[in-house]
N, C-alpha and C positions, 0 to 999 in steps of 0.2 A: 307801884300801883297794881292792884289785884285785878284779875280778869273781870271782876264783877263791877269795877269802877268804870263808868261810861266815858266816852270821849267827850261828852259834854263837860265833864270835870276837867278833862285836859284843856278844853277850850277856855274854861274859867280861869285857869292858870295863865294861859297865853294871853288873854285879852284883859285881864285885870278884874273886871266884874260885869261882863256882858250878860251873865246868867242871873236873871232878876228873881231869884227865889224869894228874897226877902221883901220884894215889892209886889209880886204878882202871885195870884192864886195859881197853882200848878196842878195839871193832870199828868199821870205817868201812863205811857202806852208800853206794855211789855210785849216785845216781839218774839213770836214763836215760829217765824219763818214765812209769814204771809207775804204775798206779792203786793198786798195793799196796806202794808204797815204805814208807809209814808203818807198814803192817802188819808188814813185815819187821823194821823197827826195834823195834816193840813185842815181836815174838816173841823177839828177841835179849835185850831187857831182861827179859822174863819168864822167860828162862833165867839170869837173874842176872849178866849181862854187860852192862856200860856200852857204849852205841853212839851214834854220830852219823851224821846223814845229810848228804852233800855232793853237789854237782853230779857228774855222770858225767865232766865235763871236769877234774876236780881234777888238778893237776899231780903228778907223782911225787915231787918234792921236798917239797911241801906234805904229802903223804901220809906220807912218811918222817918229817918234823918231829913229826908226831902220835904216832909210835911205836906203831902199832896191832898187836895180836896177830892180826888177821885182817881181811880186806876182802871185802864182798860186792858183787857187781855185779847191780843190779836188772834186772827186765824193762823192756820198753819197746815203743812202738807201731810203730817203724820197722823196715825190713829192713836188716841190717848191710851188704849189698852196695850200697844206695842211695848216690848221690853225696853227698847231704847228710846221711847218717847220723851220729849222735854216736858218737864212738870213744873208747875208753879210752887214756889215756897208756900206752904199752906199757912204759915204765919202771916202772910199778907192778907189772907182772907179773915184773919182775926184782929186786924188793926182797928176795926170800926170805921174804915174808910169805904165809901161806896165803890163797888167793883161792877164793871160791865164786861162779860165775856162775849166775844163775837166768834161764831162758828166754832173752830177749835177751842177757843176760850170758853164758850158755853159747855162743850163736852168736858173740858178739864174741871170745871166747877162741879159737874155732875159726877164724874168718875172719881175725883179725889175727895169728895164729901160723902161717898158711900152710895151713889146711884149706879146705874148700869148703862154702859154705852156699848152698842154692838153694831156691826156691819149691817147697813139697810139692805133689804131685798130689792129696793128700787132707788138708785142713786138720783140725786137732783142736782143738775147743772143748768143754770139759766134762770129765766124768769118763772115766778111761781105766784099763786095767789095764797094769802094767809088770812086766817080769821083772827082778829086780835081782841083782847079783853078791854073793854071800854073803862073799867076802873083801875087799870094799871097806869101808875104815873109815867111809865116808859112810853105808853101809847096815847097819852093825853092829847086831844085834838085830832086824832087820826080817825079814819073811817073804820067800819066794822070789818071791811075787807080791803087789803092793801096788796099792791104788786110789789114783789121784792125780788132780789137776786140771790139765788142759792148756788152753793158750790160745796157739795159734801157727799160722802159716800157712807158715813156712819150716822147713827141717830141715837138720841137718848131714849132708852126703853123704860127706865125706871128712875124716878126722881129721888134725890137725897131727902132725908128727913127735914121737914120744915119748909120745903120748897112746893110751889104750886106752878102748874103751866098756865101762861097767860097768852099764848098764841098757838095756833095749830094749822096744818095744811092737809090736804087729802092724802098726802103721802107720808106725812110725820105727825103724830099726835102731840109731839112737844117741839114747838118751833121757838118758844120763848119761855123762860122760867124766872121766878123771882122768890126771894126770901126777904121780905121788907124788914123783919126784925133785925137781920144781920146786913141789910143793905147790899145784897148780892143779887145781881141780875144777869141774865144771858139770853142771847138771841142767836138763832141758827143762821140767819141770813146776813148779808153784808150791807149795812146802812150807809157805808162810806162811798159807795159807787153810785154813779149817775142812774144806773139802771134801777135803783130803788128810789122811786120819785119822792117818797116822804122820808127817806133816810136821814136827812138833815134835821127834821123834826124829832126823830128818835134821838139823835145825838144831843140835840139841844135840851130835850126833855131830861136826859141823864145829867147833862151839865148843870141846868138851872133848877129843875124840879127836885132832883135827887142829891145832887152834890152841893147845891146852894151857891153856885157861881154867881159872881157880881158882873162878870164881863169886863175885866179891867185891863185887858190886853190891847194896847193901842200902839201903832207904829210911831206916832209923835212922841210918845213917852219913851219908846225904845231908842229913838234918835238922840234925845237928850241925855239918857243914861249911858248910851254907848260913847258919846263925846266926852262925857265926864270920866268914864272909865278909861279911855285912851289918855286923857290928860293926866290921870293919876299914874298911869303906867309909864308914860313918856315924860317924866319930871324934867329931864334934860337930854340933850343929844338930838340927833336927826333920825327921820324916818325915810326909808326907801319903799317905793310902792311900784310894783311891776304892772303897767297898764297893757292889757291885750287888745283894748279897743271895744271889748264887750261890756255889757251892762254890769256884771259883778265887779270887775276890777275898777270900773269908772266910779261906782257908788262908793267903793272903799276909798278911792282917792279923794272924793268930795267930802266924805265923812272925816277922814283923818286930817284933811285940810282945815276943816271947821275946828278940829281939836287943837292942832298945834301950828297952823299957819304956815309961815315960811320956812319952818324946820322940816317940812315935807319936801322930798324930790321925787316926783313921779316920772318913771322911765317908760317911754313908749318906743318899742322897737318895731320899725317898719321892716317886715320880712319880705316885702314884695308879693305877698299872698293874701292881701287884704281885699275887701270889697272896694269897689270903685268909690273914691271920695272919702273913704273911712278915716284915713290920716287927717285930712282937712277937718272932718267933722269932730274928731277927738281934740284937735287943737283949738277949734272954735268953742266947743262946749265947755271943755274943762279948763283950758288955758285962758281963753279970753272972757267967757261968761262967768266962770266960777273962780277964776283967780288961782288955779292950781299951778305951781312951778313945774313946767313940763321940760323934761330933757328928751328930745326926739332923736333916735339913732337910726339912720338909714343904712340898714344891713341887707338890703335885697340882694345885691350881688353875691354876698356870702352864702345866703340861704339857697339861692337858685344853683350856685356852683356845687354846693354840698349835695343837692337833690339830683344832680345830672344823671340821667340813666336809671334812676331808681323807680321801680313800678310797684313794689309790695307795699300795701297801705301802712302796716306796722313798722316797717323799716322807715317809711317817711316820717312817722310820728316820732320814732326814736332819734333820727337825725335832727329834726326841728327842735325837739326837746333839748338834746345835748347842746346844740349850737346856741340856743336861746340862754342856756346857763352860761356858756362861754362869754357871750356878748354882755350879759348882765354883770358877770363878775368883773369884766373890764371897766365897765361904767362905775360899779361900786367902788372899785379900787381907786378911782381918781376923784371921788366926791369928798372924802375926808371923814369926819366923825359921824358915822350913822350906825347906831347900835340896834335898830329895829327894822324889820321887814314887814310890811303889810301886804296881805293878799286876800283874795276873795273865795276862801273856802266856805262852802254853804252846808246847811244842815243835812241834806241828803248824803253828802260826803261822810259826815260824822255817823249818820245812822248805819251806813254800809259797814263801818268799822266795828260796830257793836252787834250786829244782827246774829242770830243763832244760826243762820244759814251757812256760816263759814267766813273765811277771811274776804274782805271786800276786794274788788278790783283795784289795782294800784292807781291812785290819782296821777294822771299823766304829767310828766315833769314839765311839759311845755305849758301846762294849764296853771299849776300851782308852784312853779319854781322849785321843784323837789330837789333836795340836797343843798340848796344855797344856805339856809340858816345854819346848818352844821358846819359847812365849809367856811363861811365867812364870820362865824360867831354871832349871828344875829339872834335877837329875841323876836319871835313872832307876834304880830298883831293880826287877829282874825275876827274883826268885828261882825261879820256876817255869819259867823259859825252856827248861830242858832236860828237862822232865817231859811225859808223856802224861797224859790224863785219869784214867785208872785209877790212875796213880802219884800224882797230886795227891790222890786220895781216900785212898790209903795213907798219904801224908804227913799229911793231916789226922788220921787215927787216931793217928799217931805224936805228934801235937800235942794229943791228948786232946780233940779235937773230937767231940761226941756221934755216935753211929752214925746216929741218925735224921736229923741235920742233914747229915752228910757223904754220906749215900746217897741224897739227894733227886735226883729226875730232873732232866734239863737243863732250863733255862728261858731263853727267848730274850732277848737284850739289851734290845730294845724292849718287853719285857714283853707284857702282854695286848693291847697295841695291834695286834700282828700275828697275834693269835688272835681279834680282833673284826674280821671281814670287813665292810668298808664304813666308815661314819663312826664315830668314837670319841667317846663321850659318857661322863659320869660315870654315868648310868643304866645304860648298856650294859656299862660296866666292872664295876659292881656286880653285875649279873645274871650275867656270865660268871664272876666270881670265886666266887659261890655255887655255881653249877653245877659248876665245876671242883673246888671243895672237896668236894662230895658224891661225885664220881667217885673222888677220891684217898682220901677217908675210906673208902669201901666197899672199894677195893683193899686198903688196909691191913687192914681188919677181916676179910676173907677170906683173908689171907695171899698175896695176888696182886701186891702192889706191887712186891716185889723180883723177881718172875718176869718182869715186862715191863721193857723198857729205858727207855721214856718213854710216859707217858700224860697226856692233858689233854682239856679241852673247847674247842670252837670255837663262837663265836656267828655265825651265818650272816646275810647281809643280806637274808633273805627271811622272810616271814610265811606261816603255814599256818592253815587253818580247823580248828577244834576244837570240842568240846562239853564243857563243865564244868558239871555240874549240869543245869539246864535252860536254859543259856545258850550261844549260839554265840560262839565266840571267834576272834580273828584275831590270832595272837601269834607270838613268836619261835621259831625252830628252833635247837637246839643239836646239834652233832655231837660224838661221842666219838671219840678216837683213841687207840690203844695199839699199840705196835710192839715187836718183838723183834729185837735186833741185837747183834753183838759189836763192831762198829767204827763204826757209823753211816754208813758208806759205802754199804751196802745194808741193807735192813731188811724183815722180813715183818710183816704185820698179825697182831696177837695173837688167836687164837681163843678169846676169853674165854667162859665158859659162858653159854648163852642165859639161864638162870635168873638169873645174876648181872647181866647187862645189863638184863634186865627190871626188876630191883630198882632199879638205878641210875636207869633211865628213869622209873620210878614216883616215886622220891623227888624227882627234879628237877622233874618236872611238878607235883607236889603242894606242894613246898616253895619253889620259886623263881617269884617273881611275874613274869608276863609271858612264861613259856615253855609252850607246849602240845604240843611235839613233840620227840622225841630220836631221832637216827639214828646208826648206827655205821660208821665208815670201815673199809672191807675192801680197801684199795689198798695194795700193797707199794711200796717204793722200790727201783729204778725200777719203773714210770714216774712215780709221784708222789713229792714230797718228804715228809719227815716232817712239817714244819710246812705249814700251808695258805697262808701268806703269806711 
């Protein structure tokens, strides 16, 4: 496989036919290193048009083979005139397929087609007002002046032949360009971020007015196609699915169960580091309600013993990942004829592996059972490989998984181990699980759970002095964390009502033995991460 073949192709081999190029109109997003590339793809999908992300270096012949109805060039951190700048194959611009360049993508269009791009005397970062041309199909239905989100230090000073400017700002005379004859368009701002209020309309105008999309991407059709693809791939033999208790692996289990029935064995390993009641919830939802054959392995003692005295977060992750593989191999060895392994790889994992920004972060072994397919001779089934997180939730609804289960907040692969700062013990895990359960219970009771994107408790490696009754105490501190975000790339701390936080703190201190102080984390991402470890 050449470096220009994407992981989407690899996913196609692994899943049989989950890539619906033959049935769905496709838009290609070429990634030049933008932090917003995944967000561009999500916005296209949200507009009911299927899309894929590929490296900015994708060859024109490869792009043509995929028969896209449109191509989007993402932003990027470089200057297009730099000697080492990543350039687009100009053959892509001659395919006759509509192209939209965003930020760096606009500058690439201008620079590579004979225009001039130079460093701006005044950089633009953040909100800006732009004046748009009313007769441009890209801005149909928008006002004469729009608020947009800028992030650039260069600007287009001279347009290529055949182009005209269709938007401007006080700082930049060229904020948008177009060559309608060649179907080439470019914008300096970012329409994919929420800070550009009319950005979704710009994207929809490109998709529907310029590319002629019909909007045929539906999750119900994906469900049926994925089930048929799994059936074609698994004509005989059994399938193993590793369940973490999270949404992704649970949706995979339900989907594969629809395809192969009792030839699926779903393995759920209880590490002793789960949220309170999670094991029961998985058994109830997947085992009883959806009829998935579950093999539940109680390995809590093994995991807690392996973590004894370990305080480094990465070492915790490595230990949990390696031990999970050991447990899973033991189970797999006793099941018999199973030639396939189903797991919940999502499209963001695929995108990371093809980004021009360099090698992706290694997908943690505890999350995607790394190493097992090669060691056990399994063939992978990854039916979610082309989906984003919000699409996985929608697929879960199409599979009749309960809303309460499918809408749960994200939970880290290593479980409570990375929410227990310092050493992990059975006692500390039980303490944190109780405090966390109270926090989530109160959020649901007050109708706040769905208003925040992620909420959880953290057990700190410090003790504080307190007074309970007439006694001095020296016990644990619990931190509460709740954030609001649309894409988890950035997040704001959630301003939960003081009265609510007071009630949660009061319940935790009174009901969870060993805790005498509760604090609330009011740090956004960045500079902090969402999780503490």
